[in-house]
ROKE-330934 format. One line per 8 residues: number of its first residue (from 1); their letters; for each residue y, x, z of N, C-alpha, C. Coordinates in nm, 3 decimals. Layout:
NUM = a = Y:X:Z:Y:X:Z:Y:X:Z | ... .
This chain:
1 = mfrswfgi = -2.808:3.824:-0.434:-2.726:3.775:-0.325:-2.601:3.704:-0.377 | -2.543:3.756:-0.486:-2.424:3.694:-0.543:-2.455:3.552:-0.590 | -2.576:3.532:-0.647:-2.612:3.400:-0.697:-2.626:3.299:-0.584 | -2.675:3.339:-0.470:-2.690:3.245:-0.359:-2.553:3.203:-0.305 | -2.459:3.296:-0.292:-2.324:3.262:-0.247:-2.253:3.174:-0.350 | -2.275:3.204:-0.477:-2.216:3.124:-0.584:-2.271:2.981:-0.579 | -2.399:2.966:-0.558:-2.462:2.833:-0.549:-2.410:2.756:-0.429 | -2.397:2.821:-0.317:-2.344:2.755:-0.196:-2.199:2.715:-0.218 .
9 = gmfflial = -2.121:2.804:-0.277:-1.980:2.772:-0.307:-1.968:2.654:-0.403 | -2.050:2.651:-0.507:-2.048:2.540:-0.602:-2.088:2.409:-0.534 | -2.187:2.413:-0.446:-2.228:2.293:-0.374:-2.112:2.236:-0.292 | -2.042:2.323:-0.217:-1.930:2.276:-0.136:-1.813:2.228:-0.222 | -1.790:2.292:-0.335:-1.684:2.249:-0.426:-1.715:2.110:-0.483 | -1.838:2.087:-0.522:-1.877:1.955:-0.574:-1.869:1.850:-0.464 | -1.912:1.883:-0.343:-1.904:1.790:-0.231:-1.759:1.755:-0.200 | -1.671:1.853:-0.206:-1.528:1.829:-0.183:-1.471:1.736:-0.290 .
17 = cvtlmalw = -1.507:1.758:-0.415:-1.458:1.672:-0.524:-1.506:1.528:-0.508 | -1.633:1.510:-0.471:-1.686:1.376:-0.451:-1.615:1.307:-0.335 | -1.590:1.378:-0.227:-1.519:1.322:-0.112:-1.377:1.283:-0.149 | -1.307:1.368:-0.222:-1.171:1.336:-0.264:-1.167:1.215:-0.357 | -1.263:1.203:-0.446:-1.270:1.085:-0.535:-1.295:0.958:-0.454 | -1.379:0.965:-0.354:-1.405:0.848:-0.270:-1.280:0.808:-0.194 | -1.205:0.905:-0.143:-1.081:0.874:-0.073:-0.976:0.818:-0.168 | -0.969:0.871:-0.290:-0.871:0.826:-0.388:-0.897:0.682:-0.430 .
25 = nrpydrna = -1.023:0.643:-0.442:-1.059:0.511:-0.492:-1.080:0.407:-0.382 | -1.056:0.441:-0.259:-1.079:0.344:-0.151:-0.970:0.238:-0.153 | -1.000:0.119:-0.106:-0.898:0.014:-0.102:-0.791:0.045:0.001 | -0.673:-0.013:-0.018:-0.561:0.009:0.073:-0.598:-0.038:0.214 | -0.654:-0.157:0.223:-0.696:-0.212:0.352:-0.839:-0.263:0.337 | -0.933:-0.195:0.397:-1.074:-0.233:0.382:-1.107:-0.368:0.443 | -1.022:-0.419:0.533:-1.047:-0.548:0.597:-1.011:-0.665:0.507 | -0.948:-0.641:0.393:-0.900:-0.749:0.306:-0.984:-0.762:0.179 .
33 = ddaayqit = -1.111:-0.726:0.185:-1.195:-0.729:0.066:-1.211:-0.868:0.006 | -1.211:-0.972:0.088:-1.236:-1.107:0.037:-1.108:-1.183:0.004 | -0.991:-1.121:0.016:-0.863:-1.187:-0.014:-0.846:-1.201:-0.165 | -0.774:-1.305:-0.207:-0.750:-1.329:-0.349:-0.665:-1.218:-0.410 | -0.570:-1.166:-0.333:-0.484:-1.057:-0.377:-0.512:-0.933:-0.294 | -0.497:-0.817:-0.355:-0.520:-0.690:-0.287:-0.398:-0.600:-0.305 | -0.359:-0.530:-0.200:-0.255:-0.429:-0.212:-0.318:-0.306:-0.276 | -0.256:-0.258:-0.385:-0.310:-0.140:-0.453:-0.224:-0.017:-0.433 .
41 = dvsvrrds = -0.095:-0.037:-0.407:-0.006:0.078:-0.394:0.116:0.038:-0.312 | 0.162:0.130:-0.226:0.283:0.108:-0.148:0.365:0.237:-0.153 | 0.492:0.223:-0.185:0.581:0.339:-0.176:0.706:0.297:-0.100 | 0.760:0.392:-0.024:0.876:0.367:0.061:0.980:0.473:0.027 | 1.104:0.427:0.004:1.215:0.518:-0.024:1.330:0.485:0.070 | 1.379:0.587:0.136:1.491:0.567:0.228:1.622:0.564:0.150 | 1.708:0.469:0.189:1.840:0.455:0.128:1.939:0.433:0.242 | 1.997:0.541:0.292:2.085:0.541:0.409:2.009:0.491:0.532 .
49 = sfywvdvt = 2.052:0.378:0.592:1.982:0.329:0.711:1.884:0.216:0.676 | 1.854:0.201:0.549:1.757:0.101:0.504:1.644:0.170:0.428 | 1.538:0.095:0.404:1.426:0.144:0.326:1.392:0.043:0.217 | 1.364:0.094:0.098:1.306:0.012:-0.008:1.155:0.024:0.006 | 1.087:-0.087:0.023:0.941:-0.088:0.033:0.889:-0.158:-0.091 | 0.819:-0.083:-0.177:0.762:-0.137:-0.300:0.612:-0.156:-0.280 | 0.566:-0.278:-0.302:0.426:-0.313:-0.283:0.371:-0.361:-0.417 | 0.262:-0.302:-0.462:0.196:-0.346:-0.584:0.071:-0.424:-0.544 .
57 = lkgpsspn = 0.059:-0.545:-0.599:-0.055:-0.632:-0.572:-0.138:-0.651:-0.697 | -0.268:-0.654:-0.679:-0.359:-0.691:-0.787:-0.408:-0.831:-0.756 | -0.398:-0.919:-0.855:-0.434:-1.058:-0.833:-0.575:-1.091:-0.878 | -0.607:-1.220:-0.877:-0.740:-1.264:-0.919:-0.762:-1.238:-1.067 | -0.888:-1.238:-1.109:-0.921:-1.209:-1.249:-0.868:-1.316:-1.344 | -0.856:-1.439:-1.296:-0.795:-1.543:-1.380:-0.651:-1.560:-1.334 | -0.555:-1.526:-1.420:-0.414:-1.529:-1.378:-0.365:-1.670:-1.350 | -0.270:-1.677:-1.258:-0.206:-1.804:-1.224:-0.085:-1.825:-1.314 .
65 = ssppftyl = -0.039:-1.948:-1.324:0.077:-1.975:-1.407:0.208:-1.935:-1.338 | 0.206:-1.923:-1.206:0.326:-1.882:-1.135:0.289:-1.778:-1.029 | 0.383:-1.689:-0.995:0.354:-1.586:-0.894:0.331:-1.650:-0.757 | 0.255:-1.583:-0.672:0.229:-1.638:-0.539:0.353:-1.634:-0.451 | 0.352:-1.716:-0.348:0.460:-1.718:-0.249:0.436:-1.603:-0.152 | 0.526:-1.505:-0.149:0.505:-1.385:-0.069:0.627:-1.352:0.017 | 0.601:-1.291:0.131:0.706:-1.239:0.218:0.642:-1.145:0.319 | 0.723:-1.059:0.381:0.676:-0.973:0.489:0.684:-1.050:0.619 .
73 = lsatderi = 0.588:-1.028:0.707:0.581:-1.097:0.834:0.550:-0.996:0.944 | 0.635:-0.993:1.047:0.612:-0.901:1.159:0.523:-0.967:1.264 | 0.484:-0.889:1.363:0.401:-0.941:1.472:0.476:-1.046:1.554 | 0.610:-1.042:1.550:0.692:-1.141:1.622:0.736:-1.255:1.530 | 0.669:-1.271:1.417:0.694:-1.376:1.319:0.830:-1.367:1.250 | 0.888:-1.249:1.246:1.010:-1.229:1.168:0.971:-1.218:1.021 | 1.045:-1.286:0.934:1.014:-1.286:0.792:1.121:-1.211:0.713 | 1.075:-1.139:0.612:1.165:-1.073:0.518:1.120:-1.115:0.377 .
81 = ehadlrvt = 1.211:-1.178:0.306:1.182:-1.220:0.168:1.196:-1.099:0.075 | 1.127:-1.102:-0.036:1.136:-0.990:-0.131:1.269:-0.995:-0.205 | 1.320:-0.877:-0.237:1.446:-0.865:-0.310:1.422:-0.865:-0.460 | 1.303:-0.830:-0.502:1.270:-0.824:-0.645:1.121:-0.850:-0.662 | 1.087:-0.913:-0.774:0.948:-0.941:-0.808:0.931:-0.915:-0.955 | 0.835:-0.831:-0.990:0.803:-0.803:-1.130:0.655:-0.829:-1.152 | 0.626:-0.908:-1.254:0.489:-0.945:-1.286:0.452:-0.881:-1.420 | 0.330:-0.826:-1.428:0.286:-0.767:-1.554:0.262:-0.877:-1.657 .
89 = edqrsmml = 0.253:-0.837:-1.783:0.235:-0.934:-1.891:0.108:-1.016:-1.875 | 0.001:-0.953:-1.831:-0.125:-1.027:-1.815:-0.128:-1.108:-1.686 | -0.024:-1.099:-1.604:-0.007:-1.172:-1.478:-0.118:-1.145:-1.377 | -0.182:-1.030:-1.387:-0.287:-0.995:-1.291:-0.239:-0.902:-1.182 | -0.124:-0.841:-1.202:-0.067:-0.758:-1.095:0.083:-0.776:-1.093 | 0.142:-0.744:-0.978:0.286:-0.760:-0.961:0.338:-0.657:-0.863 | 0.469:-0.629:-0.875:0.534:-0.536:-0.784:0.641:-0.613:-0.710 | 0.635:-0.605:-0.576:0.733:-0.668:-0.489:0.818:-0.560:-0.425 .
97 = rfwveqsk = 0.947:-0.584:-0.416:1.036:-0.487:-0.353:1.106:-0.555:-0.236 | 1.101:-0.486:-0.120:1.163:-0.538:0.001:1.269:-0.441:0.050 | 1.378:-0.493:0.105:1.489:-0.417:0.161:1.479:-0.433:0.311 | 1.440:-0.327:0.383:1.408:-0.336:0.525:1.497:-0.240:0.604 | 1.555:-0.292:0.713:1.635:-0.206:0.800:1.546:-0.102:0.867 | 1.602:0.015:0.893:1.528:0.124:0.954:1.471:0.083:1.090 | 1.549:0.012:1.170:1.504:-0.026:1.305:1.385:-0.121:1.300 | 1.372:-0.199:1.196:1.262:-0.296:1.187:1.134:-0.234:1.133 .
105 = ldaawals = 1.144:-0.118:1.072:1.027:-0.058:1.009:0.931:0.005:1.109 | 0.968:0.012:1.237:0.878:0.067:1.339:0.767:-0.031:1.377 | 0.788:-0.159:1.352:0.691:-0.261:1.391:0.575:-0.268:1.291 | 0.470:-0.339:1.330:0.359:-0.366:1.240:0.401:-0.481:1.147 | 0.365:-0.470:1.020:0.401:-0.572:0.922:0.280:-0.614:0.842 | 0.277:-0.741:0.808:0.175:-0.795:0.719:0.246:-0.853:0.598 | 0.176:-0.859:0.487:0.228:-0.923:0.368:0.159:-1.058:0.358 | 0.237:-1.163:0.362:0.182:-1.297:0.348:0.184:-1.334:0.200 .
113 = vnderlrl = 0.068:-1.364:0.146:0.053:-1.401:0.005:-0.018:-1.535:0.002 | 0.058:-1.641:-0.029:0.001:-1.777:-0.029:-0.073:-1.805:0.101 | -0.014:-1.770:0.212:-0.066:-1.791:0.347:-0.186:-1.705:0.383 | -0.223:-1.609:0.299:-0.321:-1.507:0.337:-0.243:-1.388:0.390 | -0.294:-1.325:0.494:-0.226:-1.210:0.555:-0.296:-1.081:0.513 | -0.219:-0.992:0.451:-0.269:-0.859:0.416:-0.195:-0.758:0.503 | -0.269:-0.672:0.569:-0.208:-0.572:0.658:-0.133:-0.469:0.573 | -0.002:-0.463:0.591:0.079:-0.368:0.516:0.100:-0.239:0.595 .
121 = keagsisl = 0.138:-0.253:0.723:0.173:-0.136:0.803:0.136:-0.159:0.948 | 0.078:-0.058:1.010:0.054:-0.062:1.154:0.182:-0.022:1.225 | 0.190:-0.052:1.354:0.308:-0.015:1.433:0.320:0.136:1.440 | 0.442:0.183:1.433:0.469:0.327:1.440:0.586:0.362:1.352 | 0.656:0.466:1.390:0.776:0.503:1.315:0.742:0.598:1.201 | 0.829:0.596:1.100:0.818:0.692:0.992:0.951:0.765:0.983 | 0.947:0.882:0.924:1.069:0.961:0.913:1.081:1.014:0.771 | 1.185:0.969:0.701:1.215:1.017:0.567:1.362:1.056:0.562 .
129 = ndqqqrry = 1.393:1.158:0.487:1.533:1.193:0.463:1.591:1.094:0.363 | 1.724:1.089:0.355:1.790:0.998:0.262:1.743:1.027:0.119 | 1.707:0.922:0.047:1.656:0.924:-0.090:1.517:0.985:-0.104 | 1.452:1.022:0.005:1.315:1.072:-0.002:1.221:0.954:-0.018 | 1.115:0.973:-0.095:1.018:0.867:-0.120:0.878:0.917:-0.083 | 0.797:0.825:-0.031:0.660:0.859:0.007:0.568:0.744:-0.031 | 0.450:0.778:-0.079:0.349:0.677:-0.111:0.247:0.672:0.002 | 0.197:0.552:0.027:0.097:0.533:0.132:-0.028:0.470:0.071 .
137 = ssprwh = -0.144:0.516:0.116:-0.270:0.466:0.064:-0.347:0.384:0.166 | -0.285:0.361:0.283:-0.348:0.279:0.386:-0.239:0.225:0.477 | -0.270:0.127:0.563:-0.169:0.074:0.654:-0.122:0.172:0.761 | -0.187:0.287:0.772:-0.146:0.388:0.871:-0.039:0.476:0.809 | 0.087:0.449:0.841:0.199:0.522:0.783:0.242:0.636:0.875 | 0.154:0.727:0.906:0.189:0.838:0.995:0.193:0.967:0.918 .
């Protein structure tokens, strides 16, 4: 009897590990599979009444000579330019940093990369304490 419970427990443990690996490796936005650039990581840190939004992009396999033209775009066409841009040595990925007011972060935002729109955040509020940081793995920031 102990062996049957052990086997059932091992089966569920392996199934849980496979499910967690699938969730860990899923793309940030599944609707953007054919885009030249992909969002790989987003972290948000509150700084008083503003938020630092760090977006990591993975670019095409053949690097460009210059970084793409990027900015945040709201549903009402409000634009926020990046405050910082860091490109890796191989020029295949980059980190963009945006300084966003707390009141504006409730809206849905897209990241415009060379006129391609990548869904960054769906509409909805987030709540972080001052200097608290959170990472997001999908556009649903709830």
